[in-house]
C-alpha positions in Angstrom: -54.1 -66.0 26.7 -50.9 -65.6 26.6 -48.9 -62.4 27.6 -46.1 -60.7 26.1 -43.3 -58.9 27.8 -41.1 -56.7 25.3 -37.8 -56.2 26.9 -35.9 -53.4 24.9 -32.4 -54.2 24.3 -31.2 -50.7 22.0 -32.6 -51.0 18.7 -33.4 -54.9 19.4 -36.8 -56.5 20.9 -36.6 -59.9 23.4 -39.8 -61.3 24.0 -40.8 -63.2 27.0 -44.4 -65.0 25.9 -45.9 -66.6 29.2 -49.0 -68.9 29.2 -49.8 -69.7 33.1 -47.3 -71.0 34.7 -44.8 -71.1 32.0 -42.4 -69.2 29.6 -39.8 -68.3 26.9 -37.8 -66.2 26.1 -37.4 -65.3 22.2 -34.2 -64.0 20.8 -31.4 -63.2 23.5 -30.1 -58.9 22.3 -26.4 -58.0 23.0 -24.3 -58.4 25.8 -24.9 -55.1 27.2 -28.3 -56.2 27.9 -27.5 -59.7 29.5 -28.4 -58.6 33.3 -31.3 -56.8 32.2 -33.1 -59.5 30.7 -31.7 -62.3 32.9 -33.4 -60.6 35.8 -36.4 -60.2 33.3 -36.6 -63.6 32.7 -36.3 -64.7 36.9 -39.6 -62.7 37.0 -41.0 -65.7 35.2 -40.7 -70.0 34.5 -38.9 -69.3 31.2 -38.3 -72.6 29.6 -36.6 -72.7 26.4 -34.4 -69.8 24.6 -35.8 -69.2 21.1 -33.6 -67.4 18.5 -36.1 -65.9 15.1 -32.3 -66.3 13.8 -28.5 -66.2 14.3 -27.3 -63.1 14.3 -25.3 -61.2 17.0 -27.5 -58.7 17.9 -30.0 -61.4 18.5 -28.5 -64.3 19.8 -25.2 -62.9 21.9 -26.9 -63.7 24.7 -28.1 -67.3 24.1 -24.9 -68.9 25.7 -24.7 -66.5 29.1 -28.2 -66.4 29.6 -29.0 -71.0 28.9 -26.4 -71.2 31.6 -27.7 -68.5 34.3 -31.5 -70.2 33.5 -30.8 -73.9 33.4 -32.5 -74.3 30.3 -32.2 -75.1 26.3 -31.5 -72.8 23.4 -33.9 -73.7 19.9 -33.1 -72.4 17.1 -32.7 -73.6 12.7 -30.2 -76.0 12.1 -29.8 -73.2 8.6 -28.4 -71.1 10.6 -26.4 -73.3 13.4 -22.8 -72.4 10.8 -23.6 -68.6 11.6 -22.2 -69.6 15.2 -19.7 -68.0 16.1 -19.3 -66.2 13.0 -21.8 -63.9 11.5 -20.1 -63.2 8.6 -20.6 -67.1 6.8 -23.9 -65.5 5.4 -23.7 -63.2 3.3 -25.6 -59.9 3.2 -27.4 -57.5 0.8 -29.2 -54.7 0.9 -30.4 -52.6 -1.9 -31.8 -49.0 -0.6 -29.8 -46.3 0.8 -31.3 -46.8 4.2 -30.7 -50.4 4.0 -26.8 -50.0 3.0 -26.3 -48.1 5.9 -27.9 -50.6 8.1 -25.4 -53.1 6.6 -22.7 -51.1 7.2 -23.2 -50.9 10.9 -24.4 -54.7 11.1 -21.1 -55.0 9.0 -18.8 -53.8 11.5 -20.5 -55.5 14.2 -19.9 -59.0 12.4 -15.5 -57.9 12.8 -15.1 -56.3 16.2 -18.3 -58.0 18.5 -17.4 -61.4 19.9 -20.4 -63.9 19.9 -19.8 -66.8 22.4 -20.2 -70.4 21.3 -23.3 -72.1 22.3 -25.0 -75.6 21.4 -28.6 -75.7 20.4 -30.3 -78.4 21.7 -33.5 -78.3 19.9 -33.1 -77.8 16.5 -36.7 -75.7 14.4 -38.4 -76.7 11.7 -41.8 -75.0 10.0 -44.3 -76.2 11.7 -43.0 -77.6 14.9 -45.2 -76.9 18.3 -43.4 -75.5 21.1 -46.0 -77.2 23.5 -43.6 -79.6 25.3 -42.5 -76.1 26.6 -45.5 -74.0 28.2 -46.5 -72.0 25.3 -49.1 -73.3 22.2 -46.3 -71.8 19.3 -45.9 -72.7 15.8 -42.7 -72.3 14.1 -42.9 -70.4 10.9 -39.7 -70.5 8.4 -39.5 -67.8 7.1 -36.0 -67.9 4.9 -34.1 -64.8 2.9 -32.7 -61.9 6.3 -30.9 -64.9 7.3 -31.2 -69.0 6.0 -33.2 -70.2 9.0 -34.9 -67.4 9.6 -38.2 -68.2 11.6 -41.1 -66.9 13.0 -43.6 -68.3 15.8 -47.2 -68.1 15.6 -49.7 -67.7 18.8 -52.7 -67.4 19.2 -53.6 -67.6 15.8 -53.4 -63.5 15.6 -49.6 -62.9 16.8 -46.6 -63.6 14.9 -43.0 -62.7 15.9 -41.1 -62.2 13.0 -37.7 -61.9 14.1 -35.8 -59.4 11.6 -38.0 -60.9 8.5 -40.2 -57.8 8.5 -38.5 -54.4 10.6 -39.8 -51.7 11.4 -36.8 -49.9 12.5 -38.1 -47.2 11.3 -41.2 -47.5 9.8 -42.6 -50.9 8.8 -41.3 -52.6 6.0 -39.6 -56.0 4.2 -36.6 -57.1 6.0 -33.7 -54.2 4.4 -31.2 -56.8 5.0 -31.1 -59.5 3.5 -29.3 -63.1 2.5 -31.9 -64.0 -0.5 -33.6 -61.8 -2.3 -36.7 -63.6 -3.3 -36.7 -65.8 -0.9 -37.1 -62.5 1.5 -39.8 -61.4 -0.5 -41.7 -65.1 -0.6 -41.5 -64.7 3.1 -43.0 -61.2 3.0 -45.8 -62.4 0.9 -46.7 -65.2 3.1 -46.8 -62.6 5.9 -49.4 -61.0 4.5 -51.3 -63.6 3.3 -51.3 -65.3 6.9 -54.7 -63.1 7.6 -54.7 -60.1 10.2 -52.4 -60.5 12.7 -50.1 -58.1 15.1 -46.6 -58.4 14.3 -43.4 -58.2 17.0 -41.0 -57.2 15.5 -37.0 -57.7 16.0 -36.6 -54.1 15.8 -39.9 -51.4 16.6 -43.1 -51.8 18.3 -45.9 -54.7 17.5 -48.0 -53.2 14.5 -51.1 -54.5 12.9 -49.6 -56.8 9.6 -50.7 -55.7 6.0 -49.8 -56.9 2.6 -46.4 -56.3 3.0 -45.7 -57.3 -0.9 -48.2 -57.0 -3.9 
């Protein structure tokens, strides 16, 4: 049975998933939290960093942590164009709250920096991370970004990055590069059955039908 450690980094979550003597880190947060995240990683044998997507708030510490821990970074190749410039994939929003979040995000894309890193592993739907000590299956969840992915663990746990959000309340992603793909991904999550959803923003929650 895995143990999951949520690292709250402002309004962004990073997760350390531990299975016996091995662990993986899911997302890396922002620079101001890098020492906090590194210290937590050092408590476990973290062997891999998995990025759910290429947005700065999820991968700003990827280069720093990979170098400090001497471990590889894994992500979808479809998001590599966002490193180091998040503006490479245009974002949209429909709701008023989503548009507010979008304005904040675009401001971050303009003024913040993202250190370049080279992923050593490109993940696709159905890949398994057994080699790194955790039985985690990759689930492609495009829409929020072109290469958004999730991880399914032990059949009842699903890490979704920003494919779903729980910033103020549980919802489909407020921001998207492709609305139709985002809705399809939310539908896929809903059809995967009863799971605990681990969000990139907000606390975990039992899933429901996200798209009717």
